C-alpha atoms as one frame of an Amber mdcrd trajectory, in Angstrom:
protein
 -21.450  -5.985  -4.643 -22.692  -8.631  -2.233 -22.773  -7.972   1.481 -22.284
 -10.384   4.340 -23.956  -9.233   7.554 -24.348 -11.736  10.369 -27.765 -11.363
  12.066 -28.927 -12.181  15.582 -31.513 -14.834  16.132 -35.061 -13.578  16.821
 -34.715 -14.654  20.469 -31.423 -12.753  20.970 -32.757  -9.699  19.189 -35.847
  -9.557  21.352 -33.709  -9.743  24.493 -31.381  -6.995  23.302 -34.031  -4.845
  21.641 -36.358  -4.841  24.643 -33.455  -3.998  26.916 -32.420  -0.898  24.985
 -35.669   0.334  23.468 -36.598   2.411  26.502 -33.408   4.431  26.117 -33.721
   5.127  22.380 -33.382   8.781  21.356 -33.232  10.554  18.019 -29.464  10.158
  18.116 -29.863   6.422  18.751 -28.292   6.701  22.155 -28.845   3.940  24.647
 -29.988   5.276  28.004 -28.286   4.446  31.289 -29.103   1.163  32.955 -27.385
  -1.163  35.435 -24.608  -3.091  33.743 -25.913  -6.418  35.018 -29.338  -5.846
  33.471 -28.500  -4.591  29.982 -26.615  -6.557  27.340 -25.040  -4.768  24.362
 -27.169  -4.501  21.248 -25.266  -6.376  18.497 -27.466  -6.645  15.409 -24.620
  -7.765  13.144 -20.873  -8.306  12.983 -20.032  -4.649  12.510 -21.709  -2.674
  15.290 -22.300  -2.901  19.018 -24.346  -0.396  21.025 -23.734  -0.386  24.758
 -25.572   0.871  27.810 -22.928   3.619  28.173 -24.210   5.361  25.003 -21.159
   4.223  23.025 -21.585   2.946  19.475 -18.683   0.607  18.724 -17.979  -0.045
  15.080 -15.974  -3.160  14.210 -13.389  -2.399  11.517 -12.317  -5.344   9.381
  -9.368  -3.461   7.868  -6.125  -2.595   9.647  -5.424   1.055  10.464  -1.927
   1.808   9.145  -2.225   5.585   9.212  -4.432   5.771   6.127  -7.559   6.756
   8.053  -9.559   3.635   7.287 -11.071   3.345  10.764 -12.575   6.786  10.274
 -13.844   5.919   6.803 -15.508   2.665   7.845 -17.071   4.331  10.872 -18.435
   7.113   8.662 -20.221   4.645   6.381 -21.934   2.776   9.184 -22.700   5.829
  11.333 -24.301   7.550   8.341 -26.983   4.915   7.937 -27.334   4.301  11.668
 -27.978   8.024  12.283 -25.569   7.730  15.196 -24.107  10.609  17.185 -20.528
  10.977  15.887 -19.347  11.960  19.370 -20.400   8.511  20.614 -18.568   6.552
  17.905 -15.767   4.175  18.889 -13.829   1.866  16.584 -12.590  -1.602  17.448
 -10.425  -3.821  15.270 -12.104  -6.998  14.042 -10.652 -10.388  14.951  -9.278
 -12.714  12.310 -12.392 -14.321  10.872 -12.607 -14.510   7.109 -16.149 -15.869
   7.235 -17.439 -12.566   8.650 -14.775  -9.985   7.880 -13.459 -10.931   4.456
 -12.400  -8.371   1.895 -15.260  -8.671  -0.596 -12.860  -7.927  -3.462 -10.543
 -10.764  -2.456 -12.778 -13.813  -2.568 -13.022 -14.893   1.067  -9.699 -13.548
   2.346  -9.544 -11.049   5.179  -6.961  -8.407   4.492  -6.140  -4.814   3.644
  -4.450  -3.663   0.460  -4.823  -2.523  -3.104  -6.647   0.591  -1.883  -9.723
  -1.621  -1.596 -10.964  -0.980   1.940 -13.625   1.676   1.343 -14.531   0.315
  -2.082 -15.319  -3.212  -0.847 -17.023  -1.912   2.315 -19.126   0.831   0.715
 -22.399  -1.096   0.668 -21.568  -3.604   3.378 -20.971  -1.074   6.163 -23.889
   1.117   5.112 -26.225  -1.886   5.069 -24.938  -2.895   8.504 -25.790   0.559
   9.839 -29.157   0.734   8.116 -30.096  -2.729   9.392 -29.201  -1.781  12.964
 -31.233   1.402  12.685 -34.272  -0.428  11.286 -34.115  -2.935  14.116 -33.898
  -0.194  16.736 -36.740   1.789  15.200 -38.873  -1.359  15.017 -38.062  -1.951
  18.736 -38.823  -5.661  18.473 -41.585  -5.467  15.952 -40.224  -7.906  13.386
 -39.745  -8.664  10.543 -37.058  -6.192   9.595 -37.336  -4.993   5.967 -35.024
  -6.765   3.539 -33.313  -5.469   1.585 -32.879  -2.491   3.869 -33.322   0.940
   2.269 -30.177   3.069   2.106 -30.031   6.851   2.077 -29.883   8.858  -1.110
 -26.730  10.932  -1.523 -28.578  14.200  -0.936 -29.537  12.944   2.534 -26.004
  12.199   3.703 -25.040  13.845   6.966 -21.544  12.407   7.475 -20.448  11.049
   4.108 -18.693  13.801   2.182 -17.895  15.854   5.283 -14.431  16.324   6.861
 -15.122  14.484  10.127 -12.420  14.291  12.791 -10.432  11.061  12.640 -11.397
   8.461  15.207  -7.718   7.716  15.970  -6.523  11.312  15.972  -6.624  12.035
  19.699  -5.037   8.735  20.747  -2.187   9.149  18.280  -1.643  12.812  19.093
  -1.501  12.063  22.830   0.692   8.993  22.455  -2.042   6.646  23.673  -2.441
   4.557  20.511  -1.152   1.016  20.975   1.304  -0.344  18.431   2.973  -3.742
  18.589   6.298  -2.118  19.394   4.666  -0.635  22.541   2.994  -3.782  23.832
   4.557  -5.837  26.603   2.678  -8.838  27.967   3.352 -10.555  31.313   6.241
 -12.983  31.054   7.089 -11.830  27.537  10.593 -12.162  26.129  12.026 -10.335
  23.121  13.897 -11.848  20.190  16.012 -10.471  17.377  17.232 -12.330  14.312
  20.649 -12.387  12.732  19.886 -12.866   9.056  22.530 -13.810   6.491  24.393
 -10.966   4.770  23.308 -12.313   1.376  19.955 -13.741   0.311  20.154 -17.508
  -0.066  22.827 -18.089   2.577  22.147 -20.239   5.653  23.976 -20.572   8.993
  26.627 -23.296   8.916  28.379 -22.985  12.283  27.322 -20.855  15.245  29.466
 -19.940  18.232  27.064 -18.451  20.767  29.325 -18.611  23.838  29.776 -14.862
  24.132  26.143 -14.184  23.308  24.855 -16.443  26.074  27.127 -14.673  28.546
  25.327 -11.369  28.003  23.147 -10.497  30.992  19.486 -11.020  30.148  20.021
 -13.388  27.207  17.738 -16.391  27.598  18.429 -18.533  24.518  20.145 -18.678
  21.143  18.326 -20.650  18.452  19.546 -21.671  15.012  16.769 -21.535  12.398
  16.713 -21.948   8.644  16.380 -18.159   8.215  19.262 -17.294  10.540  20.030
 -17.194  14.246  17.599 -15.936  16.883  18.683 -14.397  20.187  16.000 -14.389
  22.899  16.365 -12.152  25.938  14.508 -10.356  28.685  14.417  -7.167  26.604
  15.404  -5.816  23.212  18.720  -4.293  24.248  19.975  -7.504  25.805  18.913
  -9.417  22.693  20.640  -6.876  20.427  23.869  -7.075  22.455  23.668 -10.848
  22.316  23.315 -10.749  18.553  26.382  -8.540  18.244  28.370 -11.126  20.215
  27.467 -14.035  17.907  30.110 -15.614  15.714  28.487 -17.206  12.658  29.946
 -18.898   9.609  27.539 -18.837   6.696  27.044 -21.428   3.990  26.883 -19.179
   0.912  26.849 -21.912  -1.718  23.373 -20.796  -2.792  23.701 -17.125  -1.950
  23.136 -14.462  -4.588  26.122 -12.467  -5.854  24.114  -9.686  -7.452  25.774
  -6.404  -8.376  23.508  -3.479  -9.241  25.641  -2.161 -12.088  25.848  -5.578
 -13.713  22.111  -6.065 -13.257  21.400  -2.757 -14.968  23.510  -3.834 -17.953
  21.728  -7.198 -18.078  18.310  -5.543 -18.032  19.276  -3.183 -20.851  20.470
  -6.134 -22.912  17.169  -7.929 -22.345  15.294  -4.795 -23.372  16.945  -5.010
 -26.794  15.149  -8.253 -27.639  11.497  -9.218 -27.941   9.853 -10.646 -24.853
   6.585 -12.374 -24.040   3.813 -10.471 -25.814   1.098  -8.953 -23.619  -0.632
  -6.733 -26.152  -0.353  -6.322 -29.924  -2.734  -3.867 -31.578  -2.411  -3.042
 -35.255   1.004  -3.358 -36.886   3.606  -1.693 -34.688   6.523  -3.266 -36.577
   5.220  -1.959 -39.880   4.644   1.507 -38.450   8.224   1.636 -37.190   9.538
   0.642 -40.610   8.816   4.073 -42.080   8.450   6.576 -39.231   8.689  10.321
 -39.759  10.392  10.658 -36.404  11.529   7.838 -34.111  11.893   8.346 -30.360
  13.562   5.758 -28.130  14.149   5.793 -24.387  15.046   3.478 -21.526  13.602
   4.246 -18.110  15.322   2.661 -15.137  14.020   2.261 -11.613  15.935   0.812
  -8.660  14.889  -1.552  -5.929  13.108   0.324  -3.150  12.543  -0.437   0.520
   9.163   0.227   2.097  10.801   2.084   4.995   7.784   2.031   7.320   8.534
   3.994  10.501   7.497   1.095  12.749   9.784  -1.813  11.813   8.374  -5.309
  11.353   7.393  -6.928  14.636   4.978  -9.483  16.050   4.085 -11.160  19.347
   3.203 -14.865  19.496   2.072 -17.150  22.298   1.545 -20.868  21.763  -0.614
 -22.818  24.195  -2.679 -25.992  24.330  -5.579 -24.443  22.416  -3.540 -22.971
  19.573  -1.562 -19.824  18.840  -2.343 -16.220  19.661  -0.745 -13.301  17.781
  -0.597  -9.578  18.417   0.480  -7.229  15.599  -0.695  -4.892  12.856  -1.921
  -7.621  10.519  -2.468  -6.647   6.894  -3.108 -10.162   5.527  -4.977 -11.914
   8.321  -6.322 -14.959   6.488  -2.964 -15.638   4.871  -1.180 -15.378   8.218
  -3.695 -17.701   9.874  -3.202 -20.306   7.160   0.612 -20.127   7.225   0.830
 -20.310  11.007  -1.715 -23.127  11.176   0.239 -25.122   8.595   3.485 -24.581
  10.514   1.998 -25.741  13.814  -0.228 -28.476  12.413  -3.428 -26.908  13.749
  -6.627 -25.539  12.234  -6.637 -21.904  11.033  -9.434 -21.165  13.499  -6.986
 -21.985  16.298  -4.809 -19.040  15.276  -6.165 -15.961  17.023  -4.953 -12.576
  15.784  -5.284  -9.459  17.931  -5.262  -6.531  15.534  -3.197  -3.512  16.604
  -2.370  -0.200  14.950   0.451  -0.478  12.406   3.012   2.285  12.077   2.982
   2.347   8.302   3.279  -0.427   5.747   3.213   0.728   2.102   2.806  -2.946
   1.174   5.437  -4.440   3.465   3.019  -5.870   6.039   0.980  -7.483   3.276
   3.572 -10.179   2.624   1.449 -13.224   1.764   4.332 -15.429   2.914   4.086
 -13.923   6.412   7.883 -13.890   6.758   8.425 -12.094  10.056   5.219 -13.562
  11.523   6.393 -17.113  10.830   9.794 -16.307  12.310   8.074 -15.198  15.512
   6.038 -18.402  15.707   9.047 -20.621  14.960  11.011 -19.033  17.791   8.082
 -19.361  20.222   7.622 -22.967  19.138  11.314 -23.747  19.656  11.261 -22.203
  23.148   8.266 -24.359  24.026   7.565 -22.572  27.324   4.137 -21.194  26.428
   5.213 -17.638  27.238   4.579 -14.696  24.872   7.475 -13.906  22.557   8.005
 -10.641  20.679  10.194 -10.601  17.576  11.463  -7.159  16.671  13.239  -6.440
  13.416  15.429  -3.353  13.453  15.257  -0.957  10.538  18.545  -2.403   9.277
  17.061  -5.906   9.439  14.206  -4.927   7.145  16.228  -2.724   4.813  18.935
  -5.340   4.323  16.847  -8.494   4.549  13.272  -7.578   3.718  11.290  -7.266
   0.501  11.767  -4.735  -2.303  10.182  -2.978  -5.279  11.800  -3.936  -8.615
  11.753  -2.626 -12.223  13.158  -1.353 -15.530  11.473  -0.611 -18.838  12.272
   0.430 -22.413  10.119   2.336 -24.873  10.117   3.495 -28.440   7.555   5.433
 -30.387   7.038   7.090 -33.734   5.255  10.275 -34.789   4.329  11.311 -38.319
   4.744  14.604 -40.142   1.419  15.866 -38.808   2.490  15.274 -35.199   0.278
  12.229 -34.703   1.560   9.198 -32.778   1.973   6.355 -35.258   3.263   3.587
 -33.029   4.131   2.682 -29.456   6.247  -0.221 -28.276   6.924  -0.843 -24.600
   9.216  -3.541 -23.291   9.138  -4.231 -19.565  12.031  -5.963 -17.807  10.970
  -6.714 -14.269  10.816  -9.401 -11.614   7.434 -10.954 -10.946   5.947 -10.469
  -7.505   4.222 -13.848  -7.656   7.066 -16.082  -8.806   9.635 -15.964 -11.597
   9.489 -16.535 -15.313   6.603 -16.605 -17.758   4.045 -19.171 -16.571   3.160
 -22.073 -18.863  -0.339 -20.730 -19.396   1.113 -17.369 -20.464  -0.882 -15.486
 -17.833   1.735 -13.086 -16.541   1.321 -11.523 -13.111  -0.596  -8.312 -13.852
   1.480  -6.330 -11.373   4.297  -6.482 -13.925   2.357  -4.614 -16.571  -0.709
  -2.890 -15.057  -0.785   0.656 -16.363   1.049  -0.368 -19.545  -0.812  -3.281
 -21.136  -4.021  -1.329 -20.530  -2.567   1.884 -21.951  -5.398   4.423 -22.238
  -3.958   6.500 -25.058  -5.633   6.027 -28.422  -2.771   4.617 -30.495  -3.572
   2.247 -33.360  -0.246   0.433 -33.523   0.641  -0.603 -29.992   2.790  -3.425
 -28.631   3.711  -4.366 -25.057   5.924  -7.288 -24.093   7.790  -8.405 -20.999
  10.969 -10.123 -19.831  10.885 -11.674 -16.341  14.395 -12.157 -14.906  15.001
 -14.079 -11.681  17.930 -12.502  -9.801  17.022 -14.102  -6.467  16.054 -10.893
  -4.663  12.798 -11.166  -2.670  10.311  -8.638  -4.022   6.959  -7.439  -2.797
   4.270  -4.960  -3.782   5.256  -1.404  -2.935   2.814   1.484  -2.637   0.895
   1.509  -5.975   2.414  -1.886  -6.978   3.020  -2.192 -10.752   1.782   1.315
 -11.443   4.837   2.711  -9.689   7.067   1.762 -12.631   4.661   1.700 -15.569
   3.339   5.209 -14.907   6.859   6.624 -14.732   7.721   5.203 -18.137   4.380
   5.868 -19.851   3.849   9.432 -18.648   7.472  10.413 -19.234   7.465   8.951
 -22.728   4.198  10.539 -23.834   5.862  13.834 -22.923   8.847  12.928 -25.088
   6.570  12.115 -28.026   4.784  15.426 -27.599   8.011  17.376 -27.859   9.146
  15.279 -30.818   5.885  16.203 -32.534   6.258  19.867 -31.536   3.000  19.675
 -29.565   2.114  20.814 -26.105   2.163  17.771 -23.755  -1.277  18.631 -22.410
  -2.705  19.084 -25.895  -1.334  15.719 -27.089  -2.807  13.967 -24.067  -6.161
  15.631 -24.765  -6.091  14.295 -28.289  -5.180  10.750 -27.277  -7.669  10.631
 -24.369 -10.736  11.774 -26.258 -12.356   8.386 -25.553 -11.576   8.519 -21.821
 -13.685  11.366 -20.397 -12.935  10.746 -16.718  -9.178  10.714 -17.202  -9.488
  13.752 -19.438 -11.580  15.620 -16.857  -9.100  15.063 -14.044  -6.259  16.056
 -16.377  -8.028  19.303 -17.284  -8.689  20.113 -13.635  -5.047  19.636 -12.658
  -3.904  21.713 -15.607  -6.288  24.567 -14.763  -5.463  24.603 -11.056  -1.757
  24.081 -11.746  -1.558  27.122 -14.067  -0.592  25.048 -17.094   0.354  27.346
 -19.954   1.139  30.337 -17.743   4.691  31.598 -18.391   7.332  30.771 -15.789
  10.465  32.656 -14.820  13.836  31.466 -16.099  15.325  28.317 -14.566  11.896
  27.029 -13.708   9.886  24.235 -15.261   6.435  22.714 -15.124   5.477  19.110
 -15.906   2.241  17.145 -16.006   1.180  13.494 -15.726  -2.080  11.573 -15.359
  -2.650   7.971 -14.361  -5.432   5.639 -13.243  -4.844   2.990 -10.596  -7.112
   1.139  -8.171 -10.166   2.672  -9.818  -9.017   6.252  -9.219  -7.869   8.903
 -11.664  -5.099  11.256 -10.497  -3.355  14.022 -12.423  -0.477  16.066 -11.059
   1.324  19.216 -12.141   4.814  19.743 -10.693   6.818  22.981 -10.650  10.587
  22.990 -10.125  13.208  25.670  -9.647  16.824  25.083 -10.628  19.614  25.865
  -8.196  23.371  25.780  -8.539  24.921  23.213 -10.890  22.274  20.507 -11.409
  20.451  20.951  -8.103  16.765  21.749  -8.063  13.857  22.342  -5.712  10.338
  20.999  -6.089   8.283  24.054  -5.216   4.686  23.139  -5.956   2.554  20.082
  -6.707  -1.050  20.415  -7.845  -3.167  17.282  -7.546  -6.574  16.522  -9.074
  -8.272  13.297  -8.014 -11.457  11.512  -9.071 -12.115   8.786  -6.511 -15.883
   8.623  -6.695 -17.626   9.911  -3.582 -15.048  11.350  -1.201 -16.288   9.727
   2.014 -14.077  12.057   4.055 -12.489  14.865   1.996  -9.861  15.546   4.668
  -8.680  11.932   4.563  -8.596  12.012   0.758  -6.485  15.179   0.805  -4.195
  13.729   3.459  -3.676  10.586   1.395  -2.874  12.598  -1.718  -0.429  14.775
   0.228   1.144  11.714   1.828   1.412  10.005  -1.546   3.198  13.009  -3.016
   5.657  13.044  -0.122   6.264   9.299  -0.324   6.725   9.352  -4.105   8.938
  12.426  -3.946  11.127  10.708  -1.354  11.662   7.846  -3.780  12.204  10.148
  -6.752  14.848  12.242  -5.013  16.838   9.649  -3.084  15.182   6.217  -2.855
  17.495   3.423  -3.953  18.458  -0.046  -2.725  21.685  -1.253  -4.342  23.567
  -4.541  -4.192  27.301  -5.148  -4.087  28.503  -8.750  -4.293  25.052  -9.914
  -3.249  24.726  -7.719  -0.153  22.437  -4.711   0.276  24.447  -1.512   0.686
  21.831   0.645   2.406  20.763   0.054   6.002  19.022   3.029   7.569  17.894
   6.578   6.931  21.487   7.848   6.809  22.002   6.250   3.386  18.336   5.716
   2.487  17.081   9.218   3.308  13.416  10.144   3.482  11.934  13.484   2.478
  12.610  16.184   5.056  10.076  18.826   6.004  12.356  21.463   4.464  12.036
  19.639   1.108   8.256  19.423   1.180   6.667  21.452  -1.626   3.379  23.309
  -1.452   0.690  20.708  -2.239  -2.733  21.720  -3.510  -5.365  18.968  -3.782
  -8.605  19.246  -5.771 -11.283  16.550  -5.575 -13.580  15.998  -8.551 -17.219
  15.991  -7.361 -18.769  12.592  -8.019 -21.808  10.483  -7.197 -20.096   7.200
  -8.108 -19.180   4.585  -5.522 -15.838   5.374  -3.872 -12.581   3.911  -5.152
  -9.137   3.788  -3.523  -7.035   6.745  -2.397  -4.135   5.207  -0.460  -1.969
   4.510  -3.508  -3.173   6.331  -6.664  -1.439   9.599  -5.750   1.996   7.961
  -6.036   2.338   6.996  -9.751   1.984  10.437 -11.431   4.553  12.236  -9.256
   7.835  10.909 -10.678   6.901  11.409 -14.372   5.442  14.866 -13.719   8.686
  15.771 -11.969  10.772  14.317 -14.806   8.774  16.335 -17.310   9.168  19.495
 -15.228  12.918  18.975 -15.074  13.042  18.591 -18.842  11.112  21.834 -19.222
  13.644  23.563 -16.977  16.880  21.959 -18.209  16.218  20.722 -21.741  17.541
  17.293 -20.723  15.614  14.102 -20.072  15.617  12.533 -16.607  15.004   8.826
 -17.202  16.724   7.108 -14.280  15.411   7.119 -10.737  16.374   8.535  -8.331
  16.952  11.840 -10.115  20.624  12.584  -9.716  21.937  12.914 -13.256  19.872
  13.760 -16.349  20.181  11.996 -19.692  20.930  13.756 -22.964  17.674  14.686
 -24.681
């Protein structure tokens, strides 16, 4: 992996190095000196050492609760030999030339569980370079390439260090966009159309403008904006609006009709993604045929901090304040809108109260709305746009999917054939492209099926129902893993084989996946008898370079109710930079996935979203949280992602546990009614 580390000129280094060298200690602390005599030591774009002993690490990835500021600081502090008590973290500005995601080809952004992976060498080299320069104390040249520590010499990496943002968040001092109020700032809310595709036709804003505190009402292509002195005045103004909508191009989607359409599509061949062996021939004379349709609903991201952004337009450009997940994309979109250069769009990175993919919208929807409103006002004052939870749940972006499978096993219990048909919207545009290169997020985890099956076919249908969709935590793996790991369980039972034993057989060429599967099974008591009305299920999946296996235990209640009592997680993510953060991410992933499995569902009726808030889109309650036991596979490999890979195995492991307890298959999410086995 290449690294980009901006270096000081020799002249600047000598000035900084001579200023701080007298205060150098074994902990690399900078001794006290008058502020007007000592300039900070800034050997590269990622670290600044001040005269107050503080070591400030510049984090190029947004902190959304995933602990990335702590992880990035750990990497750099390790090679710098810094005192952890003196570490501070500062968010990087929007500058793709210095702070790009090395996995994304020049774009600055956070996503795909790539933050630690793409920064692993870069941040360590930044720390090692700074240390070499300090030790040399102006005796250049600095060695290149700089020597990094061996794993056995790590002091911080692999240890459960306290999170750098923990105190501020615990004490309510952390600054989120929703907290920030700038001098002269006004607040806006948007009235979006009740159906996607509709636009405002006539607006009567007389009553809205009469509300105390309302400053302006603006008609935009996306809807109607109400600008006021504060949120509550803006919200009251929005309630007073009278709008007639042009719905000539609005969607009229109905969820039940869509489900029937998807099932009909699943009955016919789609665009082929993989064709190994002769699946059609194998199905012609199967010993036992198994067929199943797995259905998944649209899902909201449901981040606790709703979408919001602050924009200020002045003579030099545009300045933004928000938790920016796709900084380069936002700069480009805003620059295009305003007719300025991307460098004239300054982004002040703030903490984000969750995302799960929502803030990574490459179209920058709510950001562009903020800028359009500020542009229309034309007063040069800061403007905050705040979406309510209902705004995002009824007019945001969603996770789509449905899939059908069939398989065959022979008389000896071996899997003869596997055919998977995916019916799903594309996240990057509709339909099969002319070059046949289908968006991989439709089929990742399926077209690269790890199980050793000679006759294997995967194809896809890409409908275009007009609903805006966006990557959701674990992206395509969220639907492919549910289908694949549920169906392999069905094949195992059809072959009268233990589900773990069949997986072992089919994964004999995949030692890492097999190892994490074995660890989860051992720690999850696989094979140990359970009491009546209890069940245990297992699933394993690889996403974002990380292997995760989960064992779920359920207990049946009255009628068809059940309780998830225990989840055992085994994860192989390479070197666990901070084991506590890895465990927290696995636990959070289980909770997030379980929320979706038990109750997550966005439905449409006559083109309008039914759900609007946590009353009818409930999240997991603390009383529903199972015991979660996380086991990390020791590894010396470079770290991979942990923010998303814990999500995909949960739903299939739960489905398999419910089958073990009830004898019926649970193929439709969320799990309300089982299917006949």
